[in-house]
C-alpha positions, 0 to 999 in steps of 0.5 A: 384689210389693213390698207383699207382701215388706214384709208378709212381712218384717214377719210374719217379724220378729214371728214371730222376736221371738215365738219368741225370747221364748218360748224365753227364758221356756221355757229361763230362767224357767219350764219344764214337768215331767211326773210319771213314777212314784209317788215323790211320792204321795200328793201328786203322781201319775203324769201330773201336769203341773207348771210349775217356776220356773227363776229363783228359785234364781239368787237365793235358796237352796232352802227345806226342804219345797219340791218341786224338779225336778233332774237325777239325779246318777248320770245327768244326762240324767234328771230327778227330782222330790223334796221338799227335807228337808236344807239345806246344813251340816246333818246328816240322820239317819233313825231309827225312822221319823223324820227328824232334823235337826241344824244346824252348831250342834248344835241338832236337831229332828225333822222335822214332816211335815205333808204326809205321812199319819200311817202313813208312816214313813221307813226308811233302810238305815242310821242313819248321819247324812248331813252336808251340804256347802255347796251340797248338799241331801238330797232325798226323795220323799213316798211314802218306801217307793217313792222313790229319793232321797238315801237311796240316791244321796246329796246333790244339788248345787245346780248339778243343780237345775232349778227349784221346782215352783209350779203344777200344771195339771189340764187339765180342771178346774183350776190349783193353786198348790203351797205350801211347808210351814212348819216350826218348831223 
């Protein structure tokens, strides 16, 4: 009986250690995300299963073009997936179907969105520029005509960011690493 109790105690310690490691990884390093809706089509589809990197934004700032999961500012119980378009200190203007970015020095560029099909035009209810404060990001879905994003609910604070999407899992055929597009001025 003593041997059985010792074995049970050892198994319990091992199970507890594995559970602590699993929960630590799950809640602090990486996390799953399941796509609901069509706001990121054609690049992500409903029911895509994604893995997010939850730790990198503790050490680095989000980059333009990254796909992120964040808490919806108007209801933090809800999670959204969008693309980072505008960075802190920048001014975002949507005009004649194009996204224009101006930095704090006044230098501006038209965003080259190679990840979108050529026929996609970005619309906005207003052509008023949005200037982002420190720690704020302008997010937009890739399916511009069917995305609830910063054009409607405003900038997203960094403290609402959950993580950067870095892996898409297709359970029956493959894994796909998600690359951030490069932008040039």
